[in-house]
N, CA, C, O and CB atoms as a CASP TS submission, in Angstrom:
PFRMAT TS
TARGET T0000
AUTHOR 0000-0000-0000
METHOD Language model
MODEL 1
PARENT N/A
ATOM      1  N   UNK     1       0.631  -1.355   0.093  1.00  0.00           N
ATOM      2  CA  UNK     1      -0.110   0.490  -0.074  1.00  0.00           C
ATOM      3  C   UNK     1       1.174   1.496   0.204  1.00  0.00           C
ATOM      4  O   UNK     1       2.116   1.444   0.994  1.00  0.00           O
ATOM      5  CB  UNK     1      -1.622   0.998   1.496  1.00  0.00           C
ATOM      6  N   UNK     2       0.761   2.452  -0.836  1.00  0.00           N
ATOM      7  CA  UNK     2       1.497   3.171  -0.749  1.00  0.00           C
ATOM      8  C   UNK     2       0.752   4.203   0.660  1.00  0.00           C
ATOM      9  O   UNK     2      -0.272   4.344   1.330  1.00  0.00           O
ATOM     10  CB  UNK     2       1.780   3.662  -2.216  1.00  0.00           C
ATOM     11  N   UNK     3       2.323   4.796   0.434  1.00  0.00           N
ATOM     12  CA  UNK     3       1.685   5.730   2.064  1.00  0.00           C
ATOM     13  C   UNK     3       1.224   7.170   1.133  1.00  0.00           C
ATOM     14  O   UNK     3       1.693   7.633   0.093  1.00  0.00           O
ATOM     15  CB  UNK     3       3.445   6.266   3.778  1.00  0.00           C
ATOM     16  N   UNK     4       0.026   7.649   2.077  1.00  0.00           N
ATOM     17  CA  UNK     4      -0.824   8.470   1.886  1.00  0.00           C
ATOM     18  C   UNK     4      -0.023   9.547   2.634  1.00  0.00           C
ATOM     19  O   UNK     4       0.361   9.521   3.803  1.00  0.00           O
ATOM     20  CB  UNK     4      -2.217   8.074   2.290  1.00  0.00           C
ATOM     21  N   UNK     5       0.226  10.955   1.254  1.00  0.00           N
ATOM     22  CA  UNK     5       0.639  12.435   1.748  1.00  0.00           C
ATOM     23  C   UNK     5      -0.340  13.367   2.150  1.00  0.00           C
ATOM     24  O   UNK     5      -1.533  13.071   2.075  1.00  0.00           O
ATOM     25  CB  UNK     5       1.325  13.150   0.742  1.00  0.00           C
ATOM     26  N   UNK     6       0.028  14.433   2.558  1.00  0.00           N
ATOM     27  CA  UNK     6      -0.868  15.715   2.508  1.00  0.00           C
ATOM     28  C   UNK     6      -0.304  16.627   1.931  1.00  0.00           C
ATOM     29  O   UNK     6       0.854  16.605   2.348  1.00  0.00           O
ATOM     30  CB  UNK     6      -1.278  16.266   3.689  1.00  0.00           C
ATOM     31  N   UNK     7      -0.418  17.417   1.226  1.00  0.00           N
ATOM     32  CA  UNK     7      -0.411  18.645   0.328  1.00  0.00           C
ATOM     33  C   UNK     7      -1.342  20.018   0.833  1.00  0.00           C
ATOM     34  O   UNK     7      -2.564  19.900   0.916  1.00  0.00           O
ATOM     35  CB  UNK     7      -0.984  18.115  -1.128  1.00  0.00           C
ATOM     36  N   UNK     8      -0.743  21.174   1.125  1.00  0.00           N
ATOM     37  CA  UNK     8      -0.904  22.128   1.402  1.00  0.00           C
ATOM     38  C   UNK     8      -0.997  23.197  -0.360  1.00  0.00           C
ATOM     39  O   UNK     8      -0.004  23.561  -0.989  1.00  0.00           O
ATOM     40  CB  UNK     8       0.207  22.272   2.561  1.00  0.00           C
ATOM     41  N   UNK     9      -2.651  23.498  -0.807  1.00  0.00           N
ATOM     42  CA  UNK     9      -2.357  24.501  -1.997  1.00  0.00           C
ATOM     43  C   UNK     9      -3.158  25.078  -2.139  1.00  0.00           C
ATOM     44  O   UNK     9      -4.222  24.670  -1.675  1.00  0.00           O
ATOM     45  CB  UNK     9      -2.075  24.179  -3.162  1.00  0.00           C
ATOM     46  N   UNK    10      -3.129  26.410  -2.885  1.00  0.00           N
ATOM     47  CA  UNK    10      -3.569  27.338  -3.059  1.00  0.00           C
ATOM     48  C   UNK    10      -5.403  26.792  -4.200  1.00  0.00           C
ATOM     49  O   UNK    10      -5.614  25.627  -4.534  1.00  0.00           O
ATOM     50  CB  UNK    10      -2.155  28.265  -3.673  1.00  0.00           C
ATOM     51  N   UNK    11      -6.112  27.646  -4.445  1.00  0.00           N
ATOM     52  CA  UNK    11      -6.821  27.048  -5.003  1.00  0.00           C
ATOM     53  C   UNK    11      -5.900  27.194  -6.623  1.00  0.00           C
ATOM     54  O   UNK    11      -5.761  26.303  -7.461  1.00  0.00           O
ATOM     55  CB  UNK    11      -8.334  27.597  -4.705  1.00  0.00           C
ATOM     56  N   UNK    12      -5.367  28.640  -6.676  1.00  0.00           N
ATOM     57  CA  UNK    12      -4.778  28.324  -8.524  1.00  0.00           C
ATOM     58  C   UNK    12      -3.466  27.279  -8.566  1.00  0.00           C
ATOM     59  O   UNK    12      -2.687  27.540  -9.483  1.00  0.00           O
ATOM     60  CB  UNK    12      -4.036  30.107  -9.433  1.00  0.00           C
ATOM     61  N   UNK    13      -3.178  26.395  -7.912  1.00  0.00           N
ATOM     62  CA  UNK    13      -2.009  25.718  -7.554  1.00  0.00           C
ATOM     63  C   UNK    13      -2.640  24.551  -7.911  1.00  0.00           C
ATOM     64  O   UNK    13      -2.118  23.762  -8.699  1.00  0.00           O
ATOM     65  CB  UNK    13      -1.388  25.852  -6.113  1.00  0.00           C
ATOM     66  N   UNK    14      -3.938  24.327  -7.300  1.00  0.00           N
ATOM     67  CA  UNK    14      -4.276  22.896  -7.690  1.00  0.00           C
ATOM     68  C   UNK    14      -5.689  23.211  -9.211  1.00  0.00           C
ATOM     69  O   UNK    14      -5.688  22.815 -10.377  1.00  0.00           O
ATOM     70  CB  UNK    14      -5.043  21.891  -5.850  1.00  0.00           C
ATOM     71  N   UNK    15      -6.276  23.710  -8.757  1.00  0.00           N
ATOM     72  CA  UNK    15      -5.890  24.795 -10.605  1.00  0.00           C
ATOM     73  C   UNK    15      -4.814  24.027 -11.975  1.00  0.00           C
ATOM     74  O   UNK    15      -4.888  23.202 -12.885  1.00  0.00           O
ATOM     75  CB  UNK    15      -4.559  26.677 -10.060  1.00  0.00           C
ATOM     76  N   UNK    16      -3.969  24.859 -11.411  1.00  0.00           N
ATOM     77  CA  UNK    16      -2.550  24.400 -12.535  1.00  0.00           C
ATOM     78  C   UNK    16      -2.003  22.701 -12.372  1.00  0.00           C
ATOM     79  O   UNK    16      -1.144  22.340 -13.177  1.00  0.00           O
ATOM     80  CB  UNK    16      -0.883  25.550 -12.003  1.00  0.00           C
ATOM     81  N   UNK    17      -2.538  21.621 -11.269  1.00  0.00           N
ATOM     82  CA  UNK    17      -2.171  20.284 -11.132  1.00  0.00           C
ATOM     83  C   UNK    17      -3.385  19.818 -12.364  1.00  0.00           C
ATOM     84  O   UNK    17      -3.127  19.306 -13.454  1.00  0.00           O
ATOM     85  CB  UNK    17      -2.303  19.611  -9.342  1.00  0.00           C
ATOM     86  N   UNK    18      -4.999  20.227 -11.725  1.00  0.00           N
ATOM     87  CA  UNK    18      -5.696  19.482 -12.318  1.00  0.00           C
ATOM     88  C   UNK    18      -5.264  19.718 -14.094  1.00  0.00           C
ATOM     89  O   UNK    18      -5.247  18.731 -14.830  1.00  0.00           O
ATOM     90  CB  UNK    18      -7.178  19.802 -11.786  1.00  0.00           C
ATOM     91  N   UNK    19      -4.886  21.323 -14.717  1.00  0.00           N
ATOM     92  CA  UNK    19      -4.293  20.750 -16.138  1.00  0.00           C
ATOM     93  C   UNK    19      -3.642  19.885 -16.103  1.00  0.00           C
ATOM     94  O   UNK    19      -3.983  18.784 -16.535  1.00  0.00           O
ATOM     95  CB  UNK    19      -3.581  21.443 -16.883  1.00  0.00           C
ATOM     96  N   UNK    20      -2.341  20.173 -15.497  1.00  0.00           N
ATOM     97  CA  UNK    20      -0.955  19.462 -15.818  1.00  0.00           C
ATOM     98  C   UNK    20      -1.693  17.689 -16.485  1.00  0.00           C
ATOM     99  O   UNK    20      -1.696  17.072 -17.550  1.00  0.00           O
ATOM    100  CB  UNK    20       0.287  19.339 -13.901  1.00  0.00           C
ATOM    101  N   UNK    21      -2.275  17.477 -14.943  1.00  0.00           N
ATOM    102  CA  UNK    21      -3.345  15.957 -14.681  1.00  0.00           C
ATOM    103  C   UNK    21      -4.152  15.808 -15.472  1.00  0.00           C
ATOM    104  O   UNK    21      -4.399  14.608 -15.591  1.00  0.00           O
ATOM    105  CB  UNK    21      -4.239  15.789 -13.482  1.00  0.00           C
ATOM    106  N   UNK    22      -5.079  16.789 -16.502  1.00  0.00           N
ATOM    107  CA  UNK    22      -5.558  16.389 -17.925  1.00  0.00           C
ATOM    108  C   UNK    22      -4.705  16.885 -18.908  1.00  0.00           C
ATOM    109  O   UNK    22      -5.446  16.999 -19.885  1.00  0.00           O
ATOM    110  CB  UNK    22      -6.931  16.876 -18.262  1.00  0.00           C
ATOM    111  N   UNK    23      -3.623  17.236 -19.222  1.00  0.00           N
ATOM    112  CA  UNK    23      -2.505  16.663 -20.383  1.00  0.00           C
ATOM    113  C   UNK    23      -2.429  15.450 -20.477  1.00  0.00           C
ATOM    114  O   UNK    23      -2.731  14.867 -21.518  1.00  0.00           O
ATOM    115  CB  UNK    23      -1.121  16.983 -20.226  1.00  0.00           C
ATOM    116  N   UNK    24      -2.093  14.962 -19.616  1.00  0.00           N
ATOM    117  CA  UNK    24      -0.992  14.060 -19.496  1.00  0.00           C
ATOM    118  C   UNK    24      -2.105  13.183 -19.517  1.00  0.00           C
ATOM    119  O   UNK    24      -2.025  12.570 -20.581  1.00  0.00           O
ATOM    120  CB  UNK    24       0.163  14.086 -18.268  1.00  0.00           C
ATOM    121  N   UNK    25      -3.115  12.806 -18.876  1.00  0.00           N
ATOM    122  CA  UNK    25      -4.247  11.791 -19.012  1.00  0.00           C
ATOM    123  C   UNK    25      -4.253  12.059 -20.471  1.00  0.00           C
ATOM    124  O   UNK    25      -4.409  10.865 -20.724  1.00  0.00           O
ATOM    125  CB  UNK    25      -5.771  12.032 -18.120  1.00  0.00           C
ATOM    126  N   UNK    26      -4.217  12.607 -21.656  1.00  0.00           N
ATOM    127  CA  UNK    26      -4.586  13.397 -22.637  1.00  0.00           C
ATOM    128  C   UNK    26      -4.044  11.947 -23.311  1.00  0.00           C
ATOM    129  O   UNK    26      -4.681  11.009 -23.791  1.00  0.00           O
ATOM    130  CB  UNK    26      -3.949  15.085 -22.892  1.00  0.00           C
ATOM    131  N   UNK    27      -1.885  12.275 -23.055  1.00  0.00           N
ATOM    132  CA  UNK    27      -1.242  11.856 -23.829  1.00  0.00           C
ATOM    133  C   UNK    27      -1.275  10.474 -23.750  1.00  0.00           C
ATOM    134  O   UNK    27      -1.144   9.803 -24.773  1.00  0.00           O
ATOM    135  CB  UNK    27      -0.217  12.380 -23.785  1.00  0.00           C
ATOM    136  N   UNK    28      -1.484   9.801 -22.314  1.00  0.00           N
ATOM    137  CA  UNK    28      -1.561   8.222 -21.764  1.00  0.00           C
ATOM    138  C   UNK    28      -2.789   7.984 -22.828  1.00  0.00           C
ATOM    139  O   UNK    28      -2.358   7.251 -23.719  1.00  0.00           O
ATOM    140  CB  UNK    28      -1.997   7.895 -19.757  1.00  0.00           C
ATOM    141  N   UNK    29      -3.989   8.290 -23.034  1.00  0.00           N
ATOM    142  CA  UNK    29      -5.242   7.687 -23.725  1.00  0.00           C
ATOM    143  C   UNK    29      -4.942   7.647 -25.028  1.00  0.00           C
ATOM    144  O   UNK    29      -5.239   6.680 -25.729  1.00  0.00           O
ATOM    145  CB  UNK    29      -6.558   8.439 -23.548  1.00  0.00           C
ATOM    146  N   UNK    30      -4.271   8.787 -25.507  1.00  0.00           N
ATOM    147  CA  UNK    30      -3.400   8.821 -27.078  1.00  0.00           C
ATOM    148  C   UNK    30      -2.509   7.540 -27.382  1.00  0.00           C
ATOM    149  O   UNK    30      -2.719   7.018 -28.477  1.00  0.00           O
ATOM    150  CB  UNK    30      -2.208  10.194 -27.138  1.00  0.00           C
ATOM    151  N   UNK    31      -1.713   7.062 -26.712  1.00  0.00           N
ATOM    152  CA  UNK    31      -1.001   6.761 -26.426  1.00  0.00           C
ATOM    153  C   UNK    31      -1.495   4.366 -26.420  1.00  0.00           C
ATOM    154  O   UNK    31      -1.264   3.259 -26.906  1.00  0.00           O
ATOM    155  CB  UNK    31      -0.728   7.970 -25.186  1.00  0.00           C
ATOM    156  N   UNK    32      -2.250   5.174 -25.443  1.00  0.00           N
ATOM    157  CA  UNK    32      -2.750   3.598 -25.519  1.00  0.00           C
ATOM    158  C   UNK    32      -3.719   3.161 -26.926  1.00  0.00           C
ATOM    159  O   UNK    32      -3.935   2.063 -27.438  1.00  0.00           O
ATOM    160  CB  UNK    32      -3.783   3.306 -24.039  1.00  0.00           C
ATOM    161  N   UNK    33      -4.361   5.091 -27.416  1.00  0.00           N
ATOM    162  CA  UNK    33      -4.802   3.808 -28.847  1.00  0.00           C
ATOM    163  C   UNK    33      -3.945   3.592 -29.629  1.00  0.00           C
ATOM    164  O   UNK    33      -4.178   2.621 -30.350  1.00  0.00           O
ATOM    165  CB  UNK    33      -5.920   4.112 -29.934  1.00  0.00           C
ATOM    166  N   UNK    34      -2.643   4.308 -29.870  1.00  0.00           N
ATOM    167  CA  UNK    34      -1.490   4.201 -30.881  1.00  0.00           C
ATOM    168  C   UNK    34      -1.858   2.967 -30.208  1.00  0.00           C
ATOM    169  O   UNK    34      -2.974   2.666 -30.633  1.00  0.00           O
ATOM    170  CB  UNK    34       0.133   5.043 -30.967  1.00  0.00           C
ATOM    171  N   UNK    35      -1.456   2.103 -29.356  1.00  0.00           N
ATOM    172  CA  UNK    35      -0.666   0.995 -28.947  1.00  0.00           C
ATOM    173  C   UNK    35      -1.429  -0.179 -29.097  1.00  0.00           C
ATOM    174  O   UNK    35      -1.034  -1.331 -28.917  1.00  0.00           O
ATOM    175  CB  UNK    35      -0.182   1.113 -27.603  1.00  0.00           C
ATOM    176  N   UNK    36      -2.748   0.264 -29.498  1.00  0.00           N
ATOM    177  CA  UNK    36      -3.571  -0.447 -29.816  1.00  0.00           C
ATOM    178  C   UNK    36      -3.927  -0.807 -31.334  1.00  0.00           C
ATOM    179  O   UNK    36      -4.208  -1.853 -31.920  1.00  0.00           O
ATOM    180  CB  UNK    36      -4.409   0.005 -29.200  1.00  0.00           C
ATOM    181  N   UNK    37      -3.817   0.241 -31.624  1.00  0.00           N
ATOM    182  CA  UNK    37      -3.698   0.171 -33.558  1.00  0.00           C
ATOM    183  C   UNK    37      -2.588  -0.714 -34.098  1.00  0.00           C
ATOM    184  O   UNK    37      -2.630  -1.289 -35.186  1.00  0.00           O
ATOM    185  CB  UNK    37      -3.257   1.823 -34.350  1.00  0.00           C
ATOM    186  N   UNK    38      -1.412  -0.771 -33.069  1.00  0.00           N
ATOM    187  CA  UNK    38      -0.819  -0.934 -33.319  1.00  0.00           C
ATOM    188  C   UNK    38       0.090  -2.622 -32.733  1.00  0.00           C
ATOM    189  O   UNK    38       1.151  -3.246 -32.732  1.00  0.00           O
ATOM    190  CB  UNK    38      -0.672   0.222 -33.280  1.00  0.00           C
ATOM    191  N   UNK    39      -1.469  -2.615 -32.273  1.00  0.00           N
ATOM    192  CA  UNK    39      -2.014  -4.498 -32.044  1.00  0.00           C
ATOM    193  C   UNK    39      -0.423  -4.587 -31.226  1.00  0.00           C
ATOM    194  O   UNK    39       0.292  -5.501 -31.637  1.00  0.00           O
ATOM    195  CB  UNK    39      -2.298  -5.991 -34.128  1.00  0.00           C
ATOM    196  N   UNK    40       0.334  -3.439 -29.775  1.00  0.00           N
ATOM    197  CA  UNK    40       1.032  -3.536 -29.144  1.00  0.00           C
ATOM    198  C   UNK    40      -0.082  -3.828 -27.401  1.00  0.00           C
ATOM    199  O   UNK    40      -0.269  -2.837 -26.695  1.00  0.00           O
ATOM    200  CB  UNK    40       2.021  -2.314 -29.547  1.00  0.00           C
ATOM    201  N   UNK    41      -0.721  -5.314 -26.926  1.00  0.00           N
ATOM    202  CA  UNK    41      -0.775  -5.037 -26.356  1.00  0.00           C
ATOM    203  C   UNK    41      -0.209  -5.544 -24.803  1.00  0.00           C
ATOM    204  O   UNK    41      -0.839  -6.232 -24.000  1.00  0.00           O
ATOM    205  CB  UNK    41      -1.531  -4.844 -26.797  1.00  0.00           C
ATOM    206  N   UNK    42       0.947  -5.079 -24.669  1.00  0.00           N
ATOM    207  CA  UNK    42       1.620  -4.800 -23.220  1.00  0.00           C
ATOM    208  C   UNK    42       1.220  -3.328 -22.822  1.00  0.00           C
ATOM    209  O   UNK    42       0.459  -2.983 -21.917  1.00  0.00           O
ATOM    210  CB  UNK    42       3.397  -4.943 -23.255  1.00  0.00           C
ATOM    211  N   UNK    43       2.058  -2.383 -23.900  1.00  0.00           N
ATOM    212  CA  UNK    43       2.267  -1.345 -24.281  1.00  0.00           C
ATOM    213  C   UNK    43       0.551  -0.595 -23.760  1.00  0.00           C
ATOM    214  O   UNK    43       0.339   0.425 -23.105  1.00  0.00           O
ATOM    215  CB  UNK    43       2.832  -1.479 -25.909  1.00  0.00           C
ATOM    216  N   UNK    44      -0.817  -1.970 -24.601  1.00  0.00           N
ATOM    217  CA  UNK    44      -1.802  -1.369 -24.296  1.00  0.00           C
ATOM    218  C   UNK    44      -2.426  -1.356 -22.770  1.00  0.00           C
ATOM    219  O   UNK    44      -3.047  -0.391 -22.325  1.00  0.00           O
ATOM    220  CB  UNK    44      -2.555  -1.799 -25.158  1.00  0.00           C
ATOM    221  N   UNK    45      -2.243  -2.224 -22.244  1.00  0.00           N
ATOM    222  CA  UNK    45      -2.407  -2.347 -21.099  1.00  0.00           C
ATOM    223  C   UNK    45      -1.813  -1.582 -20.147  1.00  0.00           C
ATOM    224  O   UNK    45      -2.396  -1.117 -19.168  1.00  0.00           O
ATOM    225  CB  UNK    45      -2.243  -3.317 -20.932  1.00  0.00           C
ATOM    226  N   UNK    46      -0.420  -1.412 -20.470  1.00  0.00           N
ATOM    227  CA  UNK    46       0.335  -0.348 -19.355  1.00  0.00           C
ATOM    228  C   UNK    46       0.066   1.631 -19.655  1.00  0.00           C
ATOM    229  O   UNK    46       0.285   2.538 -18.852  1.00  0.00           O
ATOM    230  CB  UNK    46       2.382  -0.772 -19.595  1.00  0.00           C
ATOM    231  N   UNK    47      -0.353   1.707 -20.790  1.00  0.00           N
ATOM    232  CA  UNK    47      -0.965   3.061 -20.597  1.00  0.00           C
ATOM    233  C   UNK    47      -2.378   3.405 -20.668  1.00  0.00           C
ATOM    234  O   UNK    47      -2.728   4.581 -20.763  1.00  0.00           O
ATOM    235  CB  UNK    47      -0.455   3.829 -21.441  1.00  0.00           C
ATOM    236  N   UNK    48      -3.362   2.263 -20.619  1.00  0.00           N
ATOM    237  CA  UNK    48      -4.628   2.536 -20.157  1.00  0.00           C
ATOM    238  C   UNK    48      -4.914   2.553 -18.626  1.00  0.00           C
ATOM    239  O   UNK    48      -5.953   3.025 -18.165  1.00  0.00           O
ATOM    240  CB  UNK    48      -5.432   1.628 -20.756  1.00  0.00           C
ATOM    241  N   UNK    49      -3.114   1.562 -17.246  1.00  0.00           N
ATOM    242  CA  UNK    49      -3.552   1.519 -16.161  1.00  0.00           C
ATOM    243  C   UNK    49      -3.316   3.645 -15.859  1.00  0.00           C
ATOM    244  O   UNK    49      -3.884   4.539 -15.233  1.00  0.00           O
ATOM    245  CB  UNK    49      -2.576   0.120 -15.171  1.00  0.00           C
ATOM    246  N   UNK    50      -1.923   3.454 -16.944  1.00  0.00           N
ATOM    247  CA  UNK    50      -1.600   5.195 -16.434  1.00  0.00           C
ATOM    248  C   UNK    50      -2.393   5.980 -16.127  1.00  0.00           C
ATOM    249  O   UNK    50      -2.478   6.801 -15.214  1.00  0.00           O
ATOM    250  CB  UNK    50      -1.065   6.054 -17.264  1.00  0.00           C
ATOM    251  N   UNK    51      -3.130   5.636 -17.123  1.00  0.00           N
ATOM    252  CA  UNK    51      -4.759   7.030 -17.686  1.00  0.00           C
ATOM    253  C   UNK    51      -5.491   6.370 -16.485  1.00  0.00           C
ATOM    254  O   UNK    51      -5.365   7.295 -15.683  1.00  0.00           O
ATOM    255  CB  UNK    51      -6.048   6.798 -19.876  1.00  0.00           C
ATOM    256  N   UNK    52      -5.955   5.710 -16.022  1.00  0.00           N
ATOM    257  CA  UNK    52      -7.034   5.359 -14.822  1.00  0.00           C
ATOM    258  C   UNK    52      -6.051   6.020 -13.808  1.00  0.00           C
ATOM    259  O   UNK    52      -6.424   6.934 -13.072  1.00  0.00           O
ATOM    260  CB  UNK    52      -7.509   3.476 -14.474  1.00  0.00           C
ATOM    261  N   UNK    53      -4.691   5.491 -13.794  1.00  0.00           N
ATOM    262  CA  UNK    53      -4.382   6.024 -12.023  1.00  0.00           C
ATOM    263  C   UNK    53      -4.529   7.770 -12.134  1.00  0.00           C
ATOM    264  O   UNK    53      -5.176   8.392 -11.292  1.00  0.00           O
ATOM    265  CB  UNK    53      -2.289   5.516 -11.316  1.00  0.00           C
ATOM    266  N   UNK    54      -3.832   8.452 -13.299  1.00  0.00           N
ATOM    267  CA  UNK    54      -3.880   9.666 -13.917  1.00  0.00           C
ATOM    268  C   UNK    54      -5.336  10.019 -13.198  1.00  0.00           C
ATOM    269  O   UNK    54      -5.447  10.581 -12.108  1.00  0.00           O
ATOM    270  CB  UNK    54      -3.756   9.620 -15.677  1.00  0.00           C
ATOM    271  N   UNK    55      -6.206   9.659 -13.871  1.00  0.00           N
ATOM    272  CA  UNK    55      -7.981  10.195 -13.766  1.00  0.00           C
ATOM    273  C   UNK    55      -8.381   9.965 -12.307  1.00  0.00           C
ATOM    274  O   UNK    55      -9.098  10.904 -11.959  1.00  0.00           O
ATOM    275  CB  UNK    55      -9.244   9.139 -14.859  1.00  0.00           C
ATOM    276  N   UNK    56      -8.220   9.184 -11.429  1.00  0.00           N
ATOM    277  CA  UNK    56      -8.633   8.632 -10.194  1.00  0.00           C
ATOM    278  C   UNK    56      -7.648  10.009  -9.204  1.00  0.00           C
ATOM    279  O   UNK    56      -7.947  10.227  -8.030  1.00  0.00           O
ATOM    280  CB  UNK    56      -8.092   6.627 -10.013  1.00  0.00           C
ATOM    281  N   UNK    57      -6.635  10.714  -9.833  1.00  0.00           N
ATOM    282  CA  UNK    57      -5.293  11.263  -8.971  1.00  0.00           C
ATOM    283  C   UNK    57      -6.736  13.047  -9.778  1.00  0.00           C
ATOM    284  O   UNK    57      -7.327  13.782  -8.986  1.00  0.00           O
ATOM    285  CB  UNK    57      -2.595  10.704  -9.903  1.00  0.00           C
ATOM    286  N   UNK    58      -6.830  13.160 -10.960  1.00  0.00           N
ATOM    287  CA  UNK    58      -7.203  14.219 -10.863  1.00  0.00           C
ATOM    288  C   UNK    58      -8.841  14.716 -10.666  1.00  0.00           C
ATOM    289  O   UNK    58      -9.117  15.907 -10.519  1.00  0.00           O
ATOM    290  CB  UNK    58      -6.624  14.601 -11.817  1.00  0.00           C
ATOM    291  N   UNK    59      -9.993  13.521 -10.684  1.00  0.00           N
ATOM    292  CA  UNK    59     -10.755  13.500 -10.131  1.00  0.00           C
ATOM    293  C   UNK    59     -10.976  14.117  -8.140  1.00  0.00           C
ATOM    294  O   UNK    59     -11.812  14.710  -7.458  1.00  0.00           O
ATOM    295  CB  UNK    59     -10.846  12.342 -10.615  1.00  0.00           C
ATOM    296  N   UNK    60      -9.690  13.513  -7.986  1.00  0.00           N
ATOM    297  CA  UNK    60      -9.614  14.042  -5.655  1.00  0.00           C
ATOM    298  C   UNK    60      -9.246  15.339  -6.072  1.00  0.00           C
ATOM    299  O   UNK    60     -10.283  15.964  -5.848  1.00  0.00           O
ATOM    300  CB  UNK    60      -7.880  13.123  -4.049  1.00  0.00           C
ATOM    301  N   UNK    61      -8.477  16.103  -6.512  1.00  0.00           N
ATOM    302  CA  UNK    61      -7.589  17.622  -7.048  1.00  0.00           C
ATOM    303  C   UNK    61      -9.151  18.396  -7.532  1.00  0.00           C
ATOM    304  O   UNK    61      -9.779  19.244  -6.898  1.00  0.00           O
ATOM    305  CB  UNK    61      -6.056  17.327  -8.874  1.00  0.00           C
ATOM    306  N   UNK    62      -9.403  17.935  -8.512  1.00  0.00           N
ATOM    307  CA  UNK    62     -10.852  18.614  -8.906  1.00  0.00           C
ATOM    308  C   UNK    62     -11.968  18.853  -7.958  1.00  0.00           C
ATOM    309  O   UNK    62     -12.685  19.823  -8.202  1.00  0.00           O
ATOM    310  CB  UNK    62     -11.501  17.815  -9.882  1.00  0.00           C
ATOM    311  N   UNK    63     -12.252  18.070  -6.835  1.00  0.00           N
ATOM    312  CA  UNK    63     -12.894  17.943  -5.980  1.00  0.00           C
ATOM    313  C   UNK    63     -12.777  18.853  -4.741  1.00  0.00           C
ATOM    314  O   UNK    63     -13.577  19.182  -3.866  1.00  0.00           O
ATOM    315  CB  UNK    63     -12.778  16.857  -5.832  1.00  0.00           C
ATOM    316  N   UNK    64     -11.225  19.193  -5.041  1.00  0.00           N
ATOM    317  CA  UNK    64     -10.652  20.094  -3.782  1.00  0.00           C
ATOM    318  C   UNK    64     -11.138  21.302  -4.456  1.00  0.00           C
ATOM    319  O   UNK    64     -11.636  21.970  -3.550  1.00  0.00           O
ATOM    320  CB  UNK    64      -8.822  20.085  -3.361  1.00  0.00           C
ATOM    321  N   UNK    65     -11.260  21.929  -5.541  1.00  0.00           N
ATOM    322  CA  UNK    65     -11.983  22.800  -6.496  1.00  0.00           C
ATOM    323  C   UNK    65     -12.810  23.297  -6.148  1.00  0.00           C
ATOM    324  O   UNK    65     -13.700  22.449  -6.079  1.00  0.00           O
ATOM    325  CB  UNK    65     -12.399  22.420  -7.438  1.00  0.00           C
ATOM    326  N   UNK    66     -13.404  24.815  -5.641  1.00  0.00           N
ATOM    327  CA  UNK    66     -15.146  25.072  -5.720  1.00  0.00           C
ATOM    328  C   UNK    66     -15.412  25.189  -7.371  1.00  0.00           C
ATOM    329  O   UNK    66     -16.550  25.375  -7.801  1.00  0.00           O
ATOM    330  CB  UNK    66     -15.749  26.818  -4.792  1.00  0.00           C
TER
END
């Protein structure tokens, strides 16, 4: 199990983090799509798992922004 950390961010900083996570998520979704087109099943699994983890973190940070 991963260790939990606590961050203190301003709303602006949280919004910056959301923007960065959204961009990163887009990149992994695109990479998974390309890997699927190339029939590279290992990469599809890797990029899909990464995009799911990023999506989870993104939702947590978005919930902090009013």
